[in-house]
ChimeraX commands (.cxc) that place a marker at each C-alpha (Angstrom):
marker #1 position 79.27,76.69,102.43 radius 0.5
marker #1 position 83.02,76.69,101.83 radius 0.5
marker #1 position 85.45,76.47,104.61 radius 0.5
marker #1 position 87.86,79.70,104.64 radius 0.5
marker #1 position 91.44,80.02,106.05 radius 0.5
marker #1 position 92.11,83.71,107.09 radius 0.5
marker #1 position 95.02,85.03,108.64 radius 0.5
marker #1 position 94.52,86.48,112.30 radius 0.5
marker #1 position 97.06,88.87,113.46 radius 0.5
marker #1 position 97.67,90.03,117.07 radius 0.5
marker #1 position 99.36,92.99,117.90 radius 0.5
marker #1 position 101.04,94.35,121.13 radius 0.5
marker #1 position 100.84,97.71,122.68 radius 0.5
marker #1 position 97.45,98.61,121.47 radius 0.5
marker #1 position 98.65,99.07,117.74 radius 0.5
marker #1 position 95.86,96.66,116.25 radius 0.5
marker #1 position 93.61,99.54,115.00 radius 0.5
marker #1 position 96.65,101.52,113.31 radius 0.5
marker #1 position 97.65,98.35,111.63 radius 0.5
marker #1 position 94.27,97.47,110.37 radius 0.5
marker #1 position 93.63,100.96,108.96 radius 0.5
marker #1 position 97.24,100.80,107.38 radius 0.5
marker #1 position 96.34,97.42,105.62 radius 0.5
marker #1 position 92.87,98.94,104.53 radius 0.5
marker #1 position 94.78,101.68,103.10 radius 0.5
marker #1 position 97.05,99.14,101.24 radius 0.5
marker #1 position 94.56,96.46,100.31 radius 0.5
marker #1 position 91.32,98.48,100.07 radius 0.5
marker #1 position 88.23,96.94,101.29 radius 0.5
marker #1 position 86.05,97.34,104.24 radius 0.5
marker #1 position 87.13,97.37,107.75 radius 0.5
marker #1 position 84.81,96.57,110.67 radius 0.5
marker #1 position 86.21,97.00,114.37 radius 0.5
marker #1 position 84.85,95.88,117.66 radius 0.5
marker #1 position 86.56,97.13,120.81 radius 0.5
marker #1 position 86.70,95.65,124.23 radius 0.5
marker #1 position 84.67,98.52,125.42 radius 0.5
marker #1 position 81.86,97.51,122.81 radius 0.5
marker #1 position 81.66,94.23,124.79 radius 0.5
marker #1 position 81.42,95.86,128.20 radius 0.5
marker #1 position 85.12,96.24,129.40 radius 0.5
marker #1 position 85.92,99.40,131.00 radius 0.5
marker #1 position 89.20,101.08,131.76 radius 0.5
marker #1 position 92.14,101.44,129.19 radius 0.5
marker #1 position 91.47,98.25,127.56 radius 0.5
marker #1 position 87.99,99.42,126.57 radius 0.5
marker #1 position 89.46,101.49,123.46 radius 0.5
marker #1 position 91.61,98.56,122.20 radius 0.5
marker #1 position 90.54,96.37,119.27 radius 0.5
marker #1 position 88.95,93.03,120.48 radius 0.5
marker #1 position 88.23,92.08,116.69 radius 0.5
marker #1 position 89.23,93.56,113.64 radius 0.5
marker #1 position 88.01,92.35,110.04 radius 0.5
marker #1 position 89.12,93.53,106.75 radius 0.5
marker #1 position 87.14,92.34,103.76 radius 0.5
marker #1 position 89.03,92.86,100.50 radius 0.5
marker #1 position 87.51,92.95,97.20 radius 0.5
marker #1 position 88.01,89.47,95.58 radius 0.5
marker #1 position 87.24,87.40,98.71 radius 0.5
marker #1 position 90.31,88.05,100.86 radius 0.5
marker #1 position 89.81,88.48,104.55 radius 0.5
marker #1 position 92.52,89.70,107.05 radius 0.5
marker #1 position 91.66,89.74,110.72 radius 0.5
marker #1 position 93.48,91.31,113.81 radius 0.5
marker #1 position 93.22,92.34,117.27 radius 0.5
marker #1 position 95.12,93.98,120.08 radius 0.5
marker #1 position 96.69,91.35,122.40 radius 0.5
marker #1 position 96.73,92.81,126.02 radius 0.5
marker #1 position 99.89,90.91,127.68 radius 0.5
marker #1 position 97.48,89.51,130.36 radius 0.5
marker #1 position 95.37,87.65,127.64 radius 0.5
marker #1 position 97.79,86.72,124.86 radius 0.5
marker #1 position 101.74,86.65,124.64 radius 0.5
marker #1 position 102.83,87.96,121.16 radius 0.5
marker #1 position 106.17,86.66,119.96 radius 0.5
marker #1 position 107.32,88.02,116.69 radius 0.5
marker #1 position 109.56,85.73,114.61 radius 0.5
marker #1 position 109.80,83.86,111.08 radius 0.5
marker #1 position 107.37,81.14,111.82 radius 0.5
marker #1 position 104.33,82.71,110.28 radius 0.5
marker #1 position 104.10,85.03,107.10 radius 0.5
marker #1 position 101.00,86.37,105.10 radius 0.5
marker #1 position 101.41,85.50,101.67 radius 0.5
marker #1 position 99.81,87.24,98.66 radius 0.5
marker #1 position 99.86,85.61,95.31 radius 0.5
marker #1 position 98.45,85.99,91.85 radius 0.5
marker #1 position 99.08,85.86,88.27 radius 0.5
marker #1 position 100.37,88.24,85.47 radius 0.5
marker #1 position 97.02,89.85,85.64 radius 0.5
marker #1 position 97.54,90.78,89.22 radius 0.5
marker #1 position 101.12,91.97,88.75 radius 0.5
marker #1 position 100.50,95.80,89.10 radius 0.5
marker #1 position 98.37,95.38,91.96 radius 0.5
marker #1 position 100.87,93.11,93.97 radius 0.5
marker #1 position 103.72,95.22,93.16 radius 0.5
marker #1 position 101.71,98.16,94.60 radius 0.5
marker #1 position 100.78,96.32,97.62 radius 0.5
marker #1 position 104.45,95.11,98.12 radius 0.5
marker #1 position 105.81,98.80,97.99 radius 0.5
marker #1 position 103.13,100.23,100.09 radius 0.5
marker #1 position 103.45,97.27,102.80 radius 0.5
marker #1 position 107.22,97.84,102.86 radius 0.5
marker #1 position 106.97,101.63,103.83 radius 0.5
marker #1 position 108.53,101.69,107.33 radius 0.5
marker #1 position 109.36,98.17,107.16 radius 0.5
marker #1 position 112.04,96.01,106.04 radius 0.5
marker #1 position 112.51,94.47,102.62 radius 0.5
marker #1 position 113.89,90.83,103.25 radius 0.5
marker #1 position 114.02,89.97,99.52 radius 0.5
marker #1 position 113.29,92.57,96.74 radius 0.5
marker #1 position 110.33,91.67,94.47 radius 0.5
marker #1 position 112.19,90.29,91.62 radius 0.5
marker #1 position 112.66,87.43,89.04 radius 0.5
marker #1 position 113.01,84.25,91.24 radius 0.5
marker #1 position 114.78,80.89,90.04 radius 0.5
marker #1 position 111.08,79.23,89.69 radius 0.5
marker #1 position 110.21,81.81,87.06 radius 0.5
marker #1 position 107.78,83.78,89.03 radius 0.5
marker #1 position 108.45,87.31,90.53 radius 0.5
marker #1 position 108.80,87.20,94.33 radius 0.5
marker #1 position 109.60,89.21,97.36 radius 0.5
marker #1 position 109.46,89.24,101.20 radius 0.5
marker #1 position 109.17,92.03,103.65 radius 0.5
marker #1 position 108.41,92.63,107.44 radius 0.5
marker #1 position 106.17,95.44,107.71 radius 0.5
marker #1 position 106.22,98.24,110.45 radius 0.5
marker #1 position 104.10,96.30,112.74 radius 0.5
marker #1 position 106.53,93.24,112.55 radius 0.5
marker #1 position 104.23,91.15,110.25 radius 0.5
marker #1 position 105.89,89.07,107.71 radius 0.5
marker #1 position 104.45,89.23,104.03 radius 0.5
marker #1 position 105.44,87.00,100.88 radius 0.5
marker #1 position 104.37,88.32,97.47 radius 0.5
marker #1 position 104.58,85.91,94.59 radius 0.5
marker #1 position 103.43,86.90,91.02 radius 0.5
marker #1 position 103.30,83.59,89.05 radius 0.5
marker #1 position 104.70,83.85,85.52 radius 0.5
marker #1 position 105.20,87.61,85.63 radius 0.5
marker #1 position 108.00,89.15,83.80 radius 0.5
marker #1 position 109.47,92.01,85.97 radius 0.5
marker #1 position 108.57,95.46,85.07 radius 0.5
marker link #1:1,2 radius 0.2
marker link #1:2,3 radius 0.2
marker link #1:3,4 radius 0.2
marker link #1:4,5 radius 0.2
marker link #1:5,6 radius 0.2
marker link #1:6,7 radius 0.2
marker link #1:7,8 radius 0.2
marker link #1:8,9 radius 0.2
marker link #1:9,10 radius 0.2
marker link #1:10,11 radius 0.2
marker link #1:11,12 radius 0.2
marker link #1:12,13 radius 0.2
marker link #1:13,14 radius 0.2
marker link #1:14,15 radius 0.2
marker link #1:15,16 radius 0.2
marker link #1:16,17 radius 0.2
marker link #1:17,18 radius 0.2
marker link #1:18,19 radius 0.2
marker link #1:19,20 radius 0.2
marker link #1:20,21 radius 0.2
marker link #1:21,22 radius 0.2
marker link #1:22,23 radius 0.2
marker link #1:23,24 radius 0.2
marker link #1:24,25 radius 0.2
marker link #1:25,26 radius 0.2
marker link #1:26,27 radius 0.2
marker link #1:27,28 radius 0.2
marker link #1:28,29 radius 0.2
marker link #1:29,30 radius 0.2
marker link #1:30,31 radius 0.2
marker link #1:31,32 radius 0.2
marker link #1:32,33 radius 0.2
marker link #1:33,34 radius 0.2
marker link #1:34,35 radius 0.2
marker link #1:35,36 radius 0.2
marker link #1:36,37 radius 0.2
marker link #1:37,38 radius 0.2
marker link #1:38,39 radius 0.2
marker link #1:39,40 radius 0.2
marker link #1:40,41 radius 0.2
marker link #1:41,42 radius 0.2
marker link #1:42,43 radius 0.2
marker link #1:43,44 radius 0.2
marker link #1:44,45 radius 0.2
marker link #1:45,46 radius 0.2
marker link #1:46,47 radius 0.2
marker link #1:47,48 radius 0.2
marker link #1:48,49 radius 0.2
marker link #1:49,50 radius 0.2
marker link #1:50,51 radius 0.2
marker link #1:51,52 radius 0.2
marker link #1:52,53 radius 0.2
marker link #1:53,54 radius 0.2
marker link #1:54,55 radius 0.2
marker link #1:55,56 radius 0.2
marker link #1:56,57 radius 0.2
marker link #1:57,58 radius 0.2
marker link #1:58,59 radius 0.2
marker link #1:59,60 radius 0.2
marker link #1:60,61 radius 0.2
marker link #1:61,62 radius 0.2
marker link #1:62,63 radius 0.2
marker link #1:63,64 radius 0.2
marker link #1:64,65 radius 0.2
marker link #1:65,66 radius 0.2
marker link #1:66,67 radius 0.2
marker link #1:67,68 radius 0.2
marker link #1:68,69 radius 0.2
marker link #1:69,70 radius 0.2
marker link #1:70,71 radius 0.2
marker link #1:71,72 radius 0.2
marker link #1:72,73 radius 0.2
marker link #1:73,74 radius 0.2
marker link #1:74,75 radius 0.2
marker link #1:75,76 radius 0.2
marker link #1:76,77 radius 0.2
marker link #1:77,78 radius 0.2
marker link #1:78,79 radius 0.2
marker link #1:79,80 radius 0.2
marker link #1:80,81 radius 0.2
marker link #1:81,82 radius 0.2
marker link #1:82,83 radius 0.2
marker link #1:83,84 radius 0.2
marker link #1:84,85 radius 0.2
marker link #1:85,86 radius 0.2
marker link #1:86,87 radius 0.2
marker link #1:87,88 radius 0.2
marker link #1:88,89 radius 0.2
marker link #1:89,90 radius 0.2
marker link #1:90,91 radius 0.2
marker link #1:91,92 radius 0.2
marker link #1:92,93 radius 0.2
marker link #1:93,94 radius 0.2
marker link #1:94,95 radius 0.2
marker link #1:95,96 radius 0.2
marker link #1:96,97 radius 0.2
marker link #1:97,98 radius 0.2
marker link #1:98,99 radius 0.2
marker link #1:99,100 radius 0.2
marker link #1:100,101 radius 0.2
marker link #1:101,102 radius 0.2
marker link #1:102,103 radius 0.2
marker link #1:103,104 radius 0.2
marker link #1:104,105 radius 0.2
marker link #1:105,106 radius 0.2
marker link #1:106,107 radius 0.2
marker link #1:107,108 radius 0.2
marker link #1:108,109 radius 0.2
marker link #1:109,110 radius 0.2
marker link #1:110,111 radius 0.2
marker link #1:111,112 radius 0.2
marker link #1:112,113 radius 0.2
marker link #1:113,114 radius 0.2
marker link #1:114,115 radius 0.2
marker link #1:115,116 radius 0.2
marker link #1:116,117 radius 0.2
marker link #1:117,118 radius 0.2
marker link #1:118,119 radius 0.2
marker link #1:119,120 radius 0.2
marker link #1:120,121 radius 0.2
marker link #1:121,122 radius 0.2
marker link #1:122,123 radius 0.2
marker link #1:123,124 radius 0.2
marker link #1:124,125 radius 0.2
marker link #1:125,126 radius 0.2
marker link #1:126,127 radius 0.2
marker link #1:127,128 radius 0.2
marker link #1:128,129 radius 0.2
marker link #1:129,130 radius 0.2
marker link #1:130,131 radius 0.2
marker link #1:131,132 radius 0.2
marker link #1:132,133 radius 0.2
marker link #1:133,134 radius 0.2
marker link #1:134,135 radius 0.2
marker link #1:135,136 radius 0.2
marker link #1:136,137 radius 0.2
marker link #1:137,138 radius 0.2
marker link #1:138,139 radius 0.2
marker link #1:139,140 radius 0.2
marker link #1:140,141 radius 0.2
view
């Protein structure tokens, strides 16, 4: 069995379900969600996401959860970004994902020809998550 490295995103204010459903609408795949209530928690926290897992065709896995302040302190910044990269054969899909992820967010660097010969862009989505998109050896189009 191989070892996998998967991004695990924490969301404040009970927005994990909305964020994970948004990522599913962008990336496709199968989303599974377990709430705190599924594990026996009662009260307002019961409906929040304890663990969400999006399995995208091609082997990508994106995980996320709500971060109640009494359990996890979420600090947004530029120390972590989710990177999506592929070759020219993936260019159309990566451009589409970049456009959809940027809806309601902020494009930090448009997806365009980069000095190293690839197409590259950066954005922060509407949930405060940073994304990097790189299309190796692609010609913009």
